[in-house]
C-alpha positions as CSV (number, residue, x, y, z in Angstrom):
1,M,2.5,-3.8,-17.3
2,T,4.0,-5.5,-20.3
3,A,7.0,-7.7,-19.4
4,S,10.0,-7.5,-21.8
5,P,10.0,-9.7,-24.8
6,A,13.5,-10.9,-23.7
7,S,12.1,-12.4,-20.7
8,G,9.1,-14.0,-22.2
9,G,6.7,-12.2,-20.1
10,A,3.1,-11.8,-20.7
11,T,1.2,-8.6,-20.8
12,F,-1.4,-7.7,-17.9
13,E,-1.9,-4.6,-15.8
14,M,0.1,-4.2,-12.4
15,P,-2.3,-4.6,-9.5
16,C,-3.9,-1.4,-8.2
17,L,-2.0,0.0,-5.5
18,F,-3.9,2.8,-4.0
19,L,-7.5,2.1,-3.5
20,C,-8.4,4.4,-0.7
21,L,-7.3,7.3,1.0
22,L,-6.0,7.8,4.8
23,P,-7.5,11.1,6.5
24,A,-5.0,12.7,8.7
25,E,-5.2,13.5,12.2
26,S,-4.5,16.7,14.2
27,N,-1.7,16.5,16.6
28,N,-3.0,19.5,18.5
29,A,-5.1,17.2,21.0
30,I,-6.8,19.3,23.3
31,I,-5.0,19.7,26.7
32,H,-7.5,20.3,29.7
33,T,-7.3,19.8,33.6
34,T,-9.4,17.1,35.0
35,E,-10.1,15.4,38.4
36,F,-8.2,12.0,38.8
37,R,-9.7,9.0,40.2
38,R,-7.7,6.3,41.8
39,G,-7.6,3.3,39.3
40,S,-6.6,-0.5,39.8
41,T,-3.1,0.2,38.8
42,G,-2.4,2.3,42.3
43,S,-2.4,5.8,43.3
44,K,-0.5,8.7,41.4
45,T,-0.2,12.4,42.4
46,V,-1.7,15.1,40.2
47,D,2.1,16.1,39.3
48,E,2.8,12.4,38.4
49,L,-0.2,12.2,36.2
50,E,0.5,15.5,34.7
51,K,4.1,14.0,33.9
52,L,2.6,10.9,32.3
53,R,0.4,13.4,30.1
54,R,3.2,15.3,28.9
55,E,5.1,12.1,28.2
56,A,2.0,10.9,26.2
57,H,1.9,14.1,24.0
58,E,5.6,13.9,23.5
59,Y,5.4,10.3,22.3
60,L,2.8,11.6,19.8
61,Q,5.0,14.3,18.5
62,A,7.8,11.8,18.1
63,R,5.5,9.3,16.3
64,R,6.3,6.7,18.8
65,W,2.6,5.2,18.6
66,N,3.1,2.3,20.7
67,E,4.4,3.9,23.6
68,A,1.8,6.8,23.2
69,R,-0.9,4.1,23.2
70,T,0.3,2.9,26.7
71,A,0.7,6.2,28.0
72,F,-2.6,7.5,27.3
73,S,-4.2,4.2,28.4
74,D,-2.6,4.4,31.6
75,L,-4.2,8.0,32.0
76,L,-7.3,6.4,31.5
77,Q,-7.0,3.8,34.1
78,Y,-7.4,6.9,36.6
79,D,-10.1,8.8,34.8
80,H,-12.0,6.8,32.1
81,E,-13.7,9.9,30.8
82,D,-10.5,11.9,30.4
83,E,-11.2,13.6,26.8
84,D,-7.7,14.5,26.4
85,A,-6.5,10.9,27.0
86,L,-9.4,9.5,24.8
87,I,-8.3,12.0,21.9
88,G,-4.6,10.9,22.2
89,L,-5.5,7.4,22.2
90,A,-7.6,7.5,19.4
91,L,-4.7,9.3,17.3
92,A,-2.1,6.6,18.2
93,L,-4.6,3.7,17.7
94,D,-5.4,5.3,14.1
95,R,-1.6,5.3,13.3
96,L,-1.3,1.8,14.5
97,E,-4.3,0.8,12.1
98,E,-6.4,-0.6,15.1
99,Y,-9.7,0.7,14.2
100,E,-12.0,-1.3,16.1
101,Q,-10.4,-0.2,19.3
102,M,-10.3,3.4,17.8
103,Y,-14.0,3.2,17.4
104,E,-14.6,2.3,20.9
105,T,-12.3,4.8,22.1
106,T,-13.9,7.7,19.8
107,Q,-17.3,6.2,20.7
108,L,-16.7,7.1,24.6
109,A,-15.0,10.4,23.7
110,V,-18.5,11.5,22.0
111,E,-20.4,10.3,24.9
112,V,-18.1,12.3,27.2
113,D,-18.5,15.3,25.1
114,P,-21.2,15.3,22.4
115,G,-20.3,18.6,21.2
116,S,-16.4,17.6,20.6
117,A,-15.7,18.3,16.9
118,L,-12.5,16.5,17.0
119,A,-13.9,13.5,18.9
120,L,-16.5,13.4,16.2
121,A,-13.9,13.5,13.3
122,Y,-11.9,10.8,14.9
123,K,-15.1,8.6,15.2
124,A,-15.7,9.3,11.5
125,R,-12.3,8.3,10.7
126,A,-12.5,5.1,12.6
127,L,-16.0,4.3,10.8
128,Q,-14.5,5.1,7.5
129,K,-11.5,2.6,8.0
130,L,-14.1,0.0,9.1
131,E,-16.1,0.5,5.8
132,R,-19.1,2.0,7.5
133,I,-19.2,4.9,5.0
134,P,-22.6,6.1,5.4
135,E,-22.2,6.5,9.0
136,A,-18.9,8.0,8.8
137,T,-20.2,10.6,6.3
138,I,-23.0,11.8,8.7
139,T,-20.6,11.9,11.5
140,N,-18.1,13.9,9.8
141,D,-20.6,16.5,8.6
142,Q,-21.6,16.8,12.3
143,A,-18.0,17.5,13.1
144,L,-18.0,20.3,10.2
145,L,-21.0,21.6,11.5
146,L,-19.5,22.3,15.0
147,D,-16.0,23.6,13.6
148,T,-15.4,24.5,9.8
149,N,-12.0,24.9,10.6
150,L,-11.0,21.4,11.6
151,A,-8.4,20.1,9.3
152,L,-9.2,16.4,10.1
153,A,-13.0,16.7,9.0
154,W,-12.0,18.2,5.8
155,F,-9.3,15.4,5.2
156,N,-11.8,12.9,6.2
157,R,-14.3,14.4,3.5
158,S,-11.4,14.2,1.0
159,G,-11.0,10.8,1.7
160,Q,-14.7,10.0,1.3
161,Q,-14.7,11.5,-2.1
162,L,-11.9,9.5,-3.1
163,L,-13.6,6.4,-2.4
164,Q,-16.3,7.3,-4.5
165,D,-14.1,8.4,-7.4
166,H,-15.0,12.0,-7.2
167,F,-11.6,13.2,-7.7
168,P,-12.1,17.1,-8.3
169,E,-13.9,17.1,-5.1
170,A,-11.5,15.1,-3.1
171,L,-8.8,17.4,-4.4
172,R,-10.6,20.5,-3.2
173,Y,-11.2,19.0,0.1
174,A,-7.7,18.1,0.5
175,E,-6.5,21.8,-0.5
176,R,-8.7,22.9,2.2
177,A,-7.3,20.8,4.9
178,I,-3.9,21.8,3.7
179,E,-4.8,25.7,4.5
180,L,-5.6,24.5,7.9
181,D,-2.7,22.0,8.7
182,P,0.1,22.2,6.0
183,G,2.4,20.1,8.4
184,D,0.5,16.7,7.8
185,A,1.9,14.1,5.4
186,R,-1.3,12.3,4.9
187,I,-3.0,15.7,3.6
188,W,-0.4,16.0,1.0
189,S,-0.6,12.3,0.0
190,N,-4.4,12.7,-0.4
191,K,-3.9,15.7,-2.7
192,A,-1.3,13.7,-4.7
193,L,-3.5,10.9,-5.0
194,A,-6.4,12.9,-6.3
195,L,-4.0,14.6,-8.8
196,V,-2.7,11.5,-9.9
197,H,-6.4,10.3,-10.9
198,L,-7.0,13.6,-12.9
199,N,-3.7,12.8,-14.7
200,R,-1.9,16.0,-13.2
201,L,1.2,14.2,-12.7
202,Y,3.5,16.8,-12.3
203,E,1.6,18.5,-9.6
204,A,0.9,15.2,-8.1
205,L,4.9,14.6,-7.7
206,E,5.1,18.1,-6.0
207,A,2.5,17.0,-3.6
208,A,4.0,13.7,-2.9
209,N,7.3,15.3,-2.4
210,Q,5.8,17.5,0.2
211,G,4.3,14.7,2.1
212,V,7.8,13.0,2.2
213,A,9.3,16.3,3.1
214,V,6.9,16.5,6.2
215,E,7.3,12.9,7.2
216,P,10.1,11.1,5.7
217,D,9.0,7.6,6.9
218,Y,5.4,8.1,6.0
219,L,4.7,5.0,3.8
220,L,1.8,6.1,1.8
221,A,3.5,9.2,0.8
222,L,6.5,7.1,-0.3
223,Q,4.1,4.8,-2.1
224,V,2.4,7.6,-3.8
225,K,5.7,9.1,-5.0
226,G,7.0,5.8,-6.3
227,E,3.9,5.3,-8.1
228,I,4.1,8.6,-9.9
229,L,7.9,8.1,-10.6
230,R,7.1,4.8,-12.2
231,R,4.6,6.5,-14.5
232,Y,7.4,8.8,-15.5
233,A,9.6,5.9,-16.2
234,R,12.2,7.4,-13.7
235,L,12.9,3.8,-12.5
236,E,16.1,4.3,-10.6
237,E,14.3,7.1,-8.4
238,V,11.5,4.4,-8.1
239,V,14.1,1.8,-6.6
240,E,15.6,4.4,-4.4
241,T,12.2,5.5,-3.1
242,M,10.7,1.8,-2.7
243,Q,14.1,0.7,-0.9
244,H,13.2,3.5,1.8
245,A,9.7,2.1,2.0
246,L,10.9,-1.5,2.4
247,E,13.2,-0.4,5.2
248,I,10.1,0.9,7.0
249,A,7.8,-1.8,6.1
250,P,9.9,-4.9,4.7
251,D,6.5,-7.0,4.1
252,D,4.5,-4.3,2.4
253,I,2.8,-5.8,-0.8
254,S,2.4,-2.5,-2.6
255,S,6.0,-1.4,-2.0
256,L,7.4,-4.8,-3.4
257,N,5.1,-4.7,-6.4
258,L,6.5,-1.4,-7.2
259,M,10.1,-2.3,-6.7
260,A,9.6,-5.5,-8.8
261,H,8.4,-3.5,-11.6
262,A,11.3,-1.2,-11.4
263,L,14.0,-3.8,-11.0
264,G,12.4,-5.8,-13.9
265,A,12.4,-2.9,-16.3
266,L,15.8,-2.0,-15.5
267,G,16.9,-5.6,-16.1
268,Q,18.3,-6.1,-12.6
269,Y,17.2,-9.7,-12.1
270,D,19.6,-10.5,-9.2
271,R,18.1,-8.2,-7.2
272,L,14.6,-8.7,-8.7
273,Q,14.6,-12.4,-7.6
274,E,15.0,-11.5,-4.0
275,I,12.1,-9.2,-4.1
276,T,9.8,-11.6,-6.1
277,Q,10.8,-14.4,-3.9
278,K,9.3,-12.6,-0.7
279,L,6.2,-11.4,-3.0
280,V,5.1,-14.9,-3.8
281,R,5.7,-16.1,-0.2
282,L,3.4,-13.2,1.2
283,D,0.9,-13.1,-1.6
284,P,0.9,-16.6,-3.2
285,D,-2.2,-15.9,-5.2
286,S,-0.7,-12.9,-7.0
287,Q,-0.5,-13.5,-10.7
288,Y,1.8,-10.3,-11.0
289,G,3.9,-11.7,-8.4
290,W,4.4,-15.1,-10.1
291,D,4.9,-13.5,-13.5
292,S,7.6,-11.1,-12.1
293,H,9.4,-14.2,-10.2
294,M,9.5,-16.2,-13.4
295,R,11.0,-13.3,-15.2
296,A,13.5,-12.9,-12.5
297,L,14.4,-16.5,-12.4
298,R,14.8,-16.8,-16.2
299,G,16.9,-13.5,-16.1
300,V,19.4,-15.3,-13.9
301,G,19.5,-18.5,-16.0
302,R,17.5,-20.6,-13.2
303,F,15.3,-22.1,-15.7
304,E,14.6,-25.3,-13.6
305,E,13.0,-23.3,-10.8
306,A,11.4,-21.1,-13.3
307,S,9.4,-24.1,-14.6
308,E,7.2,-24.0,-11.3
309,A,6.6,-20.3,-11.8
310,I,5.5,-20.8,-15.1
311,D,3.0,-23.6,-14.0
312,R,1.6,-21.3,-11.4
313,M,0.9,-18.6,-14.0
314,L,-0.8,-21.3,-16.2
315,E,-3.0,-22.2,-13.1
316,F,-4.2,-18.6,-13.2
317,D,-4.9,-18.4,-16.9
318,P,-4.6,-21.8,-18.6
319,T,-5.9,-20.5,-22.1
320,N,-3.0,-17.9,-22.2
321,A,-1.1,-18.6,-25.3
322,R,1.8,-16.5,-24.2
323,Y,1.9,-18.5,-21.0
324,W,2.3,-21.9,-23.1
325,V,5.1,-20.2,-25.3
326,I,7.1,-19.1,-22.3
327,K,6.8,-22.7,-21.0
328,A,7.8,-24.1,-24.4
329,D,10.9,-21.7,-24.4
330,N,11.8,-22.6,-20.9
331,L,11.6,-26.4,-21.7
332,Y,13.7,-25.6,-24.9
333,R,16.5,-24.1,-22.9
334,L,16.2,-27.1,-20.5
335,Q,16.8,-29.5,-23.8
336,R,13.7,-31.0,-23.0
337,Y,12.6,-30.7,-26.6
338,R,9.8,-33.1,-26.9
339,E,7.9,-31.4,-23.9
340,A,8.5,-28.2,-25.5
341,V,7.0,-29.1,-28.8
342,S,3.9,-30.1,-26.6
343,A,3.7,-26.7,-24.9
344,A,3.8,-25.1,-28.2
345,E,1.2,-27.2,-29.7
346,H,-0.8,-25.9,-26.8
347,A,-0.3,-22.4,-27.6
348,L,-1.2,-23.0,-31.3
349,Q,-4.5,-24.9,-30.2
350,I,-5.3,-21.6,-28.7
351,D,-4.1,-19.5,-31.4
352,D,-2.9,-20.9,-34.6
353,E,-1.8,-17.7,-36.0
354,Y,0.5,-16.6,-33.0
355,P,4.0,-16.3,-34.6
356,P,6.1,-16.7,-31.4
357,A,4.3,-20.0,-31.1
358,R,5.2,-21.2,-34.5
359,R,8.6,-20.3,-34.0
360,I,9.4,-21.9,-30.9
361,H,7.4,-25.2,-32.2
362,E,9.6,-25.3,-35.3
363,K,12.9,-24.9,-33.2
364,A,11.7,-27.6,-30.6
365,M,10.7,-29.8,-33.5
366,R,14.1,-29.4,-35.3
367,M,16.1,-30.0,-32.2
368,M,13.9,-33.0,-31.1
369,Y,14.6,-34.8,-34.4
370,Q,18.4,-34.0,-34.2
371,Q,18.4,-35.5,-30.7
372,K,16.8,-38.5,-32.2
373,K,19.4,-39.0,-34.7
374,R,22.2,-38.7,-32.3
375,K,21.0,-41.4,-30.1
376,K,20.5,-43.7,-33.2
């Protein structure tokens, strides 16, 4: 990303926002009858347990993941080999991003029924998120051998291809998954990501919009849409989309980065400083975050506070002539002309032909001498 000349920003790329894919889950967990065994939580009748099972699936449909996890865990207290409860628990844990426990749950589900394609596909999903990619690939292939029409398995395969930068294949597998389950926002998000990497932005935006339509509060779909809108320079729409994303996940770094870019490009520095203040607090090692924070502070005339951000930027890259020019300009605005001259000289030592460094050096030198004359 290139910061605007008026703010004196340095030029570098925005951080990569989307490095991997999130395969979708099927919400059609297998319902089956089972014999219940009394557990440590006391006895329940068969009718009570069936009511609990219905409630658990209703929680899944309503995307109330914590409550679904609790309900399915309660069912497993009565029968730890309840395949339906194991699959439901895996689905909830997937959405809660608790992948170690998801792996343990799916491992038990596969032991209960080695021929369950759905259990194998969820196990592959957990392995993928734990970055055990070779095992994930083998397990997912086993699922597809058992059921070639399982959307989750095709989605897993799409994600694996994206992780390997095989974008045409990722797109093909995502489209196959959509044929089988068009009502899953994650599938549309995977398709959009593959299309972005293939530079087919119009189609990517259509896919991202489909994902948001299916699940308006799905964070990845919103982020993919925001990134595509950013590339189209539709900045007001980026702000609107990221506002929604930050309502869902206020501390999400990718959403904060996209919002910072859009607000900075629009020159909305009052709002930008609120975003960048949070960004550098959450990610103090982000060069992009400190650069954005510096621009926001300078944009609202808070030059003293901007000095700290500039010093942090120089810690990241002390040989960057632009950063030294920004420091010189900031000191000049604070009427600290001698220090401004010194900062400009640092920039000239790095690049003695850099015009902005020469200009600020001359201005600061002139004001420094005028200041000396007034003191006499």
